[in-house]
Every structure is written in C-alpha cells, then in structure tokens.
N, C-alpha and C positions, 0 to 999 in steps of 0.2 A: 554303345555307351556302357551297358552293364558289363560286357566282356572286358572293356578297358579298365573299369573300376575293379573288377575281379583280378585282373592281371597286376595292377598297381598294388593292391592289397596283398596279393600272393608274394610279389617281389619284396615288398617292405617286410613282410613276415619272415621270409627266408633270410633276408639280410640281418634282421634282428636275431634270428636263431644262430646264424653263423658267427656274429659278434659275441654272443653269449657263450657259444661252444669254444671259441678261441680264447676268451678270457678264462673260462673254467680249465681248459687244458693247460694254459700258461701257468696258472696258480698251482695246479696239481704237480706238474713237472718241475716248477721252480722250487716248491717246498721239498720235493723228492731229491733234487740234485744239489741245490745251493748249500753253501757252507753256512755255519751258524751266524756269523756277523752279517753276511749278505742278506740273510732272511729277515733280520730285524729292520733293515732299512726301508722296506716297502710296506709290509702289512702288519707286522707285529710290533707292539709297543711294550717297553719294559714296565713291569708293575712290581713295586716292592710292597710287601705286606709288613706292617709294623705292628708288633705286639705291644699292647699297652696294659700294664698291670696297675690295678688300683687296689688300695687296701680294703679288705673286707669283701672282696668279690671273688667268689670261687668259680673256677672254670669247670 
C-alpha cells in the first residue's frame, strides 16, 4: 500500500517535471530562433507608451 502510493507520487512528480522542462525548453528555443512577428503571436503583447504633457508639470 505505501509502496504503491510512493510509486504513484513519484510518477506524477516526474511527469510534472517533464512537462515543465518541455515548456521551458520550447520557450527558450522559440525566442532564440523565431522571427520578430512570429514571437509576438504567442507570448508577447504590444505595449505602446503614450507621453502626456500637461501645462505646469515639469518632468
């Protein structure tokens, strides 16, 4: 009973580790190799900074 519980816990932990490593490796190599527009489609969102000038406010 204890051995079976240990085995299931170990297998689940190793599966989670493998999924995390696969995701990390994919992101690493995707950012390293993909072209600019391709990168924006999955993980990066465009952010535009807008400068607002008000009278009497010094920067």
